matplotlib code that plots the C-alpha trace (Angstrom):
import matplotlib.pyplot as plt

x = [154.9, 151.2, 150.1, 152.3, 151.0, 147.3, 148.1, 149.6, 146.5, 144.2, 146.2, 146.2, 142.4, 141.8, 144.1, 142.3, 138.7, 138.3, 139.2, 136.8, 133.3, 131.9, 133.3, 129.8, 129.2, 131.9, 132.2, 133.5, 130.5, 131.3, 134.7, 135.3, 139.0, 140.1, 137.9, 134.2, 132.2, 129.3, 127.4, 128.3, 125.4, 124.8, 127.0, 126.7, 130.0, 131.8, 131.7, 133.0, 135.8, 136.0, 139.4, 141.7, 144.5, 148.0, 146.7, 144.0, 141.2, 138.3, 138.1, 136.2, 137.9, 136.0, 136.9, 135.9, 134.3, 135.7, 134.0, 130.7, 130.1, 128.1, 128.6, 126.4, 125.4, 124.4, 127.9, 129.8, 131.6, 131.4, 129.2, 128.0, 125.9, 123.1, 122.8, 123.0, 120.1, 121.3, 119.2, 120.8, 121.3, 122.6, 120.3, 117.2, 115.9, 117.8, 116.5, 117.3, 120.5, 122.4, 126.0, 128.6, 132.2, 133.3, 136.1, 139.2, 138.6, 139.2, 136.9, 134.1, 130.9, 127.5, 124.3, 120.9, 118.2, 114.8, 116.3, 119.3, 123.0, 124.1, 127.9, 129.1, 132.4, 133.7, 135.0, 138.7, 140.7, 138.4, 138.1, 135.3, 135.1, 132.9, 131.5, 131.7, 131.2, 133.3, 136.1, 139.2, 142.1, 144.5, 147.5, 147.1, 147.2, 144.0, 145.0, 142.3, 140.5, 136.8, 135.3, 134.9, 131.3, 129.2, 126.9, 129.5, 128.5, 131.0, 129.5, 129.6, 132.2, 131.0, 129.0, 129.2, 126.0, 126.1, 123.6, 123.3, 122.1, 120.3, 120.4, 124.1, 125.2, 127.4, 127.8, 127.9, 129.3, 128.0, 129.7, 127.5, 128.0, 124.9, 124.6, 124.6, 121.8, 122.9, 123.7, 124.8, 127.8, 127.0, 130.6, 133.0, 136.8, 138.2, 140.8, 144.2, 143.2, 143.0, 142.4, 139.0, 135.7, 132.5, 129.4, 126.3, 123.0, 119.4, 120.2, 122.8, 120.9, 123.6, 127.3, 129.6, 133.4, 134.6, 138.0, 139.2, 140.8, 144.5, 146.6, 143.9, 142.6, 139.2, 139.0, 136.2, 136.2, 134.9, 133.1, 134.9, 138.2, 141.1, 144.8, 145.9, 147.8, 151.3, 152.6, 156.4, 156.7, 156.3, 155.4, 157.7, 156.0, 156.2, 154.9, 151.4, 152.4, 156.0, 156.7, 160.4, 159.9, 163.0, 161.2, 157.7, 154.9, 153.9, 153.8, 156.8, 155.6, 154.6, 151.0, 151.4, 148.5, 147.1, 148.2, 146.6, 149.0, 147.4, 149.9, 153.0, 156.2, 158.5, 162.1, 165.6, 164.2, 161.9, 158.2, 157.8, 154.6, 153.8, 151.7, 148.8, 146.7, 149.1, 148.7, 149.0, 145.8, 145.9, 142.4, 143.6, 142.7, 139.2, 136.7, 139.2, 138.6, 141.8, 141.9, 144.8, 147.8, 148.4, 151.9, 153.3, 157.0, 158.0, 161.3, 160.8, 162.0, 159.9, 160.7, 158.2, 159.7, 157.8, 154.4, 152.1, 151.4, 148.3, 148.3, 149.1, 150.3, 149.1, 151.4, 148.6, 145.0, 141.9, 139.6, 139.8, 136.2, 134.7, 134.4, 136.0, 139.2, 140.5, 144.1, 145.7, 149.0, 150.0, 152.8, 153.1, 156.1, 156.8, 155.1, 154.2, 150.6, 149.0, 145.5, 143.7, 140.0, 138.7, 135.3, 135.8, 137.4, 136.3, 139.4, 142.7, 145.5, 149.1, 152.1, 155.9, 158.2, 160.3, 163.1, 163.8, 165.5, 167.3, 164.9, 167.2, 167.4, 165.6, 163.1, 162.2, 158.6, 156.8, 153.1, 152.4, 148.9, 149.5, 148.2, 145.7, 148.4, 149.3, 153.0, 154.6, 158.3, 160.3, 164.0, 164.9, 161.8, 158.9, 155.5, 152.8, 149.2, 146.5, 144.2, 141.7, 139.7, 139.9, 140.6, 137.4, 137.0, 136.3, 134.8, 137.7, 141.1, 144.4, 145.8, 149.5, 150.1, 146.5, 143.8, 140.6, 140.8, 144.6, 147.3, 148.6, 152.1, 154.9, 158.3, 159.8, 159.1, 161.9, 160.1, 156.8, 156.2, 152.8, 152.3, 149.3, 151.6, 154.4, 157.8, 159.6, 158.6]
y = [-69.1, -69.5, -68.4, -65.3, -64.4, -64.7, -62.7, -59.9, -59.9, -59.7, -56.8, -55.0, -55.3, -54.1, -51.2, -50.0, -50.8, -51.4, -48.0, -46.4, -47.1, -44.6, -46.3, -47.2, -43.5, -43.6, -45.2, -44.6, -42.5, -40.2, -39.4, -36.5, -36.0, -38.2, -36.8, -36.5, -35.2, -36.4, -35.4, -37.1, -39.4, -37.9, -34.9, -31.7, -30.3, -32.9, -34.2, -37.2, -36.8, -39.7, -40.4, -43.2, -44.3, -45.3, -48.8, -47.3, -48.2, -45.8, -44.8, -42.3, -39.7, -37.8, -34.1, -31.5, -28.2, -25.1, -24.2, -22.5, -24.0, -26.9, -28.9, -27.7, -30.2, -27.4, -25.9, -29.0, -26.9, -25.8, -22.7, -20.6, -22.8, -20.2, -20.3, -24.0, -26.6, -29.4, -32.5, -34.6, -32.0, -33.7, -31.4, -32.5, -34.6, -32.9, -30.4, -26.7, -25.8, -29.1, -28.6, -30.6, -29.7, -28.5, -30.3, -28.3, -25.4, -25.6, -22.6, -23.7, -25.6, -26.2, -25.5, -26.9, -24.4, -25.5, -28.6, -26.8, -26.6, -23.0, -22.5, -20.6, -19.7, -19.7, -16.2, -15.3, -16.9, -20.0, -23.3, -25.7, -29.0, -31.8, -32.3, -28.9, -26.5, -23.3, -23.4, -21.4, -21.9, -22.2, -23.7, -21.4, -24.3, -23.1, -20.3, -20.6, -17.7, -18.2, -16.5, -18.7, -17.7, -14.6, -17.0, -17.8, -16.1, -15.5, -16.5, -13.8, -14.0, -15.9, -13.8, -14.0, -14.2, -13.6, -15.3, -14.7, -17.5, -16.0, -19.2, -19.8, -16.3, -17.4, -15.8, -18.1, -17.0, -19.0, -18.7, -19.3, -19.0, -18.1, -18.9, -15.7, -15.2, -15.8, -12.6, -11.8, -9.7, -7.1, -6.4, -8.3, -8.0, -6.4, -8.9, -7.3, -4.2, -5.2, -1.6, -1.6, -3.5, -3.7, -2.6, -4.4, -2.8, -3.8, -7.4, -6.4, -3.6, -1.2, -2.0, 0.7, 0.4, 1.8, 2.5, 1.6, 4.2, 4.8, 2.0, -0.6, -3.4, -5.1, -8.2, -10.6, -12.4, -9.3, -7.8, -4.6, -2.7, -3.4, -4.2, -7.4, -9.9, -10.5, -14.0, -14.5, -17.8, -18.0, -21.4, -22.5, -22.6, -26.1, -27.3, -28.6, -30.8, -31.7, -33.7, -34.5, -37.5, -39.2, -42.6, -42.0, -39.4, -39.6, -36.6, -36.6, -33.7, -34.5, -34.6, -37.4, -36.2, -38.6, -37.8, -39.5, -40.3, -40.2, -41.2, -39.4, -41.4, -40.9, -42.0, -40.7, -38.1, -36.3, -36.6, -36.8, -35.4, -36.5, -33.5, -35.8, -35.5, -36.9, -35.2, -35.4, -34.8, -33.6, -34.1, -32.3, -28.9, -29.9, -27.3, -26.3, -23.1, -21.0, -17.6, -15.4, -17.5, -20.1, -20.6, -23.0, -23.4, -25.4, -26.5, -27.8, -28.1, -27.5, -26.4, -23.5, -22.5, -25.3, -24.4, -23.6, -19.9, -18.7, -21.8, -22.3, -25.2, -25.9, -25.8, -26.3, -25.5, -26.3, -26.4, -30.0, -30.4, -28.1, -25.2, -21.8, -22.0, -19.9, -21.1, -21.5, -21.0, -21.7, -21.0, -20.0, -19.1, -15.9, -15.8, -17.7, -16.7, -16.8, -16.0, -16.1, -15.8, -14.4, -13.7, -10.0, -10.4, -13.5, -13.5, -11.5, -12.3, -11.4, -12.8, -12.9, -12.9, -16.0, -15.7, -18.4, -21.2, -24.4, -27.4, -28.8, -25.6, -25.7, -23.1, -22.0, -20.6, -19.2, -18.5, -16.6, -15.4, -13.7, -10.7, -9.8, -9.8, -12.2, -12.3, -14.5, -15.1, -16.9, -16.9, -13.3, -11.8, -10.9, -9.2, -8.4, -7.3, -6.5, -9.4, -8.3, -10.9, -14.5, -17.2, -18.5, -22.2, -24.5, -28.0, -29.4, -30.9, -29.3, -30.6, -30.5, -30.4, -30.0, -27.4, -27.3, -25.6, -25.6, -28.0, -30.4, -29.9, -31.5, -31.7, -32.7, -31.5, -31.8, -30.6, -29.1, -27.5, -26.1, -23.8, -22.5, -20.1, -17.8, -19.6, -16.3, -15.3]
z = [-128.5, -129.5, -126.0, -126.1, -129.6, -128.5, -125.4, -127.6, -129.8, -126.8, -125.4, -128.7, -129.1, -125.6, -126.1, -129.3, -128.3, -124.6, -123.5, -126.0, -124.8, -127.4, -130.5, -131.5, -132.3, -134.9, -138.3, -141.7, -142.6, -139.6, -141.0, -143.4, -144.2, -141.4, -138.6, -137.5, -134.6, -132.6, -129.5, -126.2, -125.3, -121.8, -121.1, -123.2, -121.8, -123.9, -127.4, -129.4, -132.0, -134.3, -136.0, -136.9, -134.7, -135.8, -136.6, -138.9, -136.5, -136.3, -132.6, -130.5, -128.3, -125.6, -125.8, -123.3, -124.2, -122.5, -119.2, -119.7, -123.2, -124.6, -127.8, -130.6, -133.3, -135.6, -135.9, -134.8, -132.2, -128.6, -128.0, -125.1, -122.8, -122.7, -126.5, -127.0, -126.6, -124.4, -125.1, -122.4, -119.6, -116.5, -114.5, -116.3, -113.4, -110.6, -107.9, -108.2, -106.4, -107.0, -108.0, -109.8, -110.3, -113.8, -115.5, -116.4, -114.1, -110.4, -109.6, -112.0, -111.2, -112.7, -110.7, -111.6, -112.3, -113.7, -115.2, -116.9, -116.0, -115.3, -115.3, -112.2, -110.5, -107.0, -106.1, -106.5, -103.7, -103.6, -105.4, -105.9, -103.9, -105.1, -101.6, -99.8, -102.8, -102.7, -100.2, -99.5, -101.8, -98.9, -100.6, -103.7, -106.2, -107.9, -110.3, -113.0, -114.4, -114.8, -117.8, -120.8, -121.3, -120.8, -118.9, -116.2, -113.0, -110.2, -106.9, -104.1, -101.3, -98.2, -95.8, -92.0, -90.0, -86.2, -84.0, -80.2, -77.9, -75.0, -73.0, -73.1, -73.6, -76.5, -79.9, -82.9, -86.3, -89.3, -92.7, -95.7, -99.4, -101.4, -105.1, -107.1, -109.6, -113.2, -115.0, -118.6, -119.2, -121.8, -122.7, -124.9, -125.5, -128.6, -129.9, -130.2, -128.1, -124.5, -123.5, -125.2, -125.0, -126.9, -125.0, -126.4, -125.8, -126.6, -127.4, -129.9, -131.7, -130.6, -130.2, -128.9, -128.7, -125.4, -123.9, -120.4, -118.2, -118.8, -117.5, -117.3, -119.6, -120.0, -117.8, -119.1, -115.7, -114.0, -116.9, -116.2, -116.6, -114.2, -113.8, -115.4, -113.2, -114.6, -114.2, -113.9, -115.7, -119.5, -120.9, -123.8, -127.1, -128.6, -132.0, -132.1, -135.0, -136.1, -139.2, -139.7, -142.0, -140.5, -140.5, -141.8, -142.0, -138.3, -136.0, -133.7, -131.5, -127.9, -129.1, -131.6, -133.7, -136.3, -139.9, -142.9, -145.8, -149.2, -151.8, -150.3, -150.4, -147.4, -147.9, -147.2, -144.7, -147.1, -148.1, -151.9, -153.5, -157.0, -158.1, -158.9, -155.7, -153.1, -149.8, -146.0, -144.0, -140.4, -138.8, -135.6, -137.2, -138.3, -137.1, -134.4, -132.5, -133.0, -131.5, -132.6, -133.6, -136.3, -137.7, -140.3, -141.0, -144.1, -145.5, -149.0, -152.6, -155.7, -159.2, -159.6, -162.9, -164.6, -163.2, -166.2, -166.8, -165.0, -162.7, -159.0, -157.0, -153.4, -150.4, -147.8, -147.2, -145.1, -148.1, -149.3, -148.4, -151.1, -148.6, -148.6, -146.7, -143.8, -144.3, -147.7, -149.4, -153.0, -155.4, -159.1, -161.3, -159.5, -156.1, -153.0, -152.2, -148.8, -147.5, -144.2, -143.3, -140.0, -138.6, -139.4, -142.8, -144.9, -147.0, -146.9, -149.3, -149.9, -151.6, -151.5, -154.6, -155.3, -157.8, -160.3, -158.4, -159.2, -158.7, -156.0, -153.9, -150.5, -149.6, -146.1, -145.9, -142.8, -142.7, -139.5, -138.5, -135.1, -133.3, -136.1, -138.8, -141.6, -142.2, -144.8, -145.3, -148.0, -147.1, -146.4, -148.2, -146.0, -146.4, -143.8, -143.9, -141.2, -140.5, -137.8, -135.8, -134.8, -137.4, -139.0, -138.1, -141.0, -140.8, -142.8, -142.0, -142.8, -146.1, -146.9, -150.6, -151.7, -152.2, -154.2, -157.6, -158.0, -158.9, -156.3, -154.8, -156.7, -154.9, -151.6, -148.1, -145.5, -142.4, -141.3, -137.9, -136.9, -133.9, -132.0, -130.1, -131.1, -130.9, -131.1, -127.6]

ax = plt.figure().add_subplot(projection="3d")
ax.plot(x, y, z, "-o")
ax.set_aspect("equal")
plt.show()
């Protein structure tokens, strides 16, 4: 029995620490609201996310940046490779022209140029091989687009060179693929309007909004207008976080995100908030780059009739770190309030009326930021406002039941589902 117990302990320790060689980069001081970020020690295309596992151990998780981007310590996020200083560039001591395969994109690769990694793409119809470079995508399994950054250059198609041997009388055809010179696309998409693009001139001094020809859309991968490829299959939208409280506060979605419980009592299938600072903290959404969709569905009970006049009570927010939120919802005696912050509009707010209810009556609330609109629903009552631009990322976790400057939530939550896609499609 003693031997089995010791073996179990060894296995548990190896599971939580052995697979995380970068745990030394994390510590309690690195965590802010359950998550922290650090540079990868030798690869700028990755970063270290520090968080606690289900056993409350602080661990390091290696996260990849999108192709064509490097991790920036100044903004604690991934940014365009051409605009980010990479202190540990893998090309620093390599010869010009050396290539390495990009992770997460079958057409992408990095080529060394003057000690820096330059993101490039194989042409459409090809994929990148770690040994041979760009090769034909014969079986068609490589379907990635290749345009995460304005500094990603698509290599030219292979060219055929014909050479005649006068001695043997034979003609030899040699196929070569030359690396394309890096170029900078001077056009950007207009979010929510695929038929338009921004034309940036003179290093941003002039920005013109242009329209594509009728029937076409702007394609960032080609830096031009064209016809969009329509894919037959549609991926089902699943929750990014799903809290049902059937057993405890843990995320039961397929992602099993870490959730910090600060004073919330989970019993009889509900999460009980005491109105005195209790909250659930979801580090998954700390500083996360969210483009156009963020949806929260809540089923809860609260007696809003007893909220003091002129006061509000928090439902959720990402401003528990003394920063201005980009996501927040509160309630008072008459309304459920909701606000969103984008890069084009720092704060946009709306509300939906809630009639006097019995304290035991369940409410169904939906906060939906999607396609440049903020739509909030409480039961059968809905309101919607324009909200142009991408969601402004905030270096703070998502807090359920808490927001700076308002009362904490008091009541019971039966279920919370959070989506980064539209489940109605």
